[in-house]
N, C-alpha and C positions, 0 to 999 in steps of 0.2 A: 982975614979973608971974610968976605961978606957972603952970607948964604943966599941962595935964591929963594925969594919969597913968592909963594903961590897962594893965591886966595882960595878960600874954601870953594867958591864957585868954579874956579879954574880946575881945582883938583877933582871936583865932582864931574865936570865935563870930560876930563882926561880919563877917569875911571870908566865912565859910560862908553866913551869911544873905544877904549881898549876891550871892554866887555863885548861890544857889538862886533868889533874886528875879530876877536877870538871865537865867538859863537858862529860867525860866518864861515871861518875856516873849518871848524869842527863839523858844521853841517855839511860842508862840501865833502869832507872826508867820509862821513857816514853815508852819504848818498851814492857813493860809487859801488859798482858791482865788483865783488872780489874776483880777482883774476882778469879784470878788464884792462884796457889800455890806460885808464885813469888810476888804477890800483893794481900794479903788476905783482904785488906781494900777496900770496895766498896763504890761508891757514890750513892746518891739517884736516880740520873738519870739512872744509871746502873740497879738498882733494879726495877725502873719503866719500863725500856725497857724489862727486863726479864718477868715482870708481863704481859705486853702487848703481848709478844710472847706466854706466857702460856694461856692467854685468847683466842687468835686466835686459838691455838691448840685445846683447849676445845670446842670452837664454831664449828670448822670444824669437830671434832669427833662427836659432837651431831648431826650435819647435816647428816653425814654419817650413823649414827644409825637410824635417822628418815627416811632417804631414804631407808635403808634396811628393815625397818618395813613396809613401804608403798609398798605393793606388786603389785601396779597397773600396769598390763602388758596387757592391752587391754582396753575394754570398762570400766571395773570395776576399781575403784580407790583404792581399798584396804582400810583398816582402821578399826576403832573400832565401827562403826555403820552399821546397816543393810541398804541396798539400795533396793528400789523397782525396779524390773526389769521385763519388759514386753517382753515375748518371743513369736513371732508369730508361728503359727502352721507350723510344718515341719522344724523349725530352731533348732539348738543345742546351749545349754548354756554349754560352756566348762570352767571348773573351775580350778584355780591354786591351788597350795599346801596350805593346811590348810584353804581352803575356806569353809564357812558354807552356806548351802542352806536350804530353807524352801519353799515348794510349797504351795502357798496360794489359787490359783484358777487354774482350767484347768486340763489337763491330760498330763502326761509325762512319758517316760520310761528311764531307766538308761543306760548310756554309760559307760562301764568299760574299763579297759586296761588289757594287759597280766599279770600285777602285782596284779590285784584284782579289787574289786568293790568299792562302796561308802558305808561308815559306816552310818548306821541308828542308831544314838545314843539314839533315843527315845525308841526303842524296843531292842537294842543290837543285831543287825543283819547286815550282810554284804549284800548289794543289788548288784546283778549281772546283766550283760547285758540282756536287754529286760524286766526286772522286772518293774512293775509299781512303780512310785514314789508316796508314800503315802502323802496325804495333811497334813499339819501342823506337820510334823515330822522333827526333826533336822537332817540334813545329813552333814557329813564332808568328804571332799575330801582330802585324805592324801598326794598325790603327784601331781606335775605338769606334768602329762603324758597323757593328753587328756580325762580325765574322766569328766562326767557331765550328762546332761539330754537332751533328744530329746523331744520337745514339740509336742504332738499329736494333741492338740487343742491350741488355743491362751491361754497362761499360764502366771501367775504372780508368780514370785519368790521373796523372800526376800533373799538377798545375802550379806554376809560379807566376803570380801576378793577380790581377783582378778578373773576376768572372761572375756570371750569374747563370742559374739554371732556369730555363723557361719551358 
């Protein structure tokens, strides 16, 4: 059997061609994004990186939701529990949207807005400007438009939600 004879020049060209061909495919493989359509196989480090990104996104979303639920826009902190608020005579307690008020002691009158009064959910009545705030009745302020109560005497309110004393 006769062997195939390749000249040194032919062998050199063949090696160069194979090297270029191999480097081209290696470069294409390295240039793809892990997990993309070009490279559907992913590594554990890629999955862990994506999990960390997802955790960060969820944590940030939860913080935004908590911040939006906490309506504290003044003295009041907003939240799920009632706060005892002392209002000196002559001062106004101005409540934010969805704030709940209960007058526990003292005398106060309603401050309304052009859009309406304050809901007295205990008796199912809308209280208008100048009406007396009844003690131990649950009042709800529907909007953040300046509604609240003016203390005629030193008064004590239970407040759930945002408020300011003016």
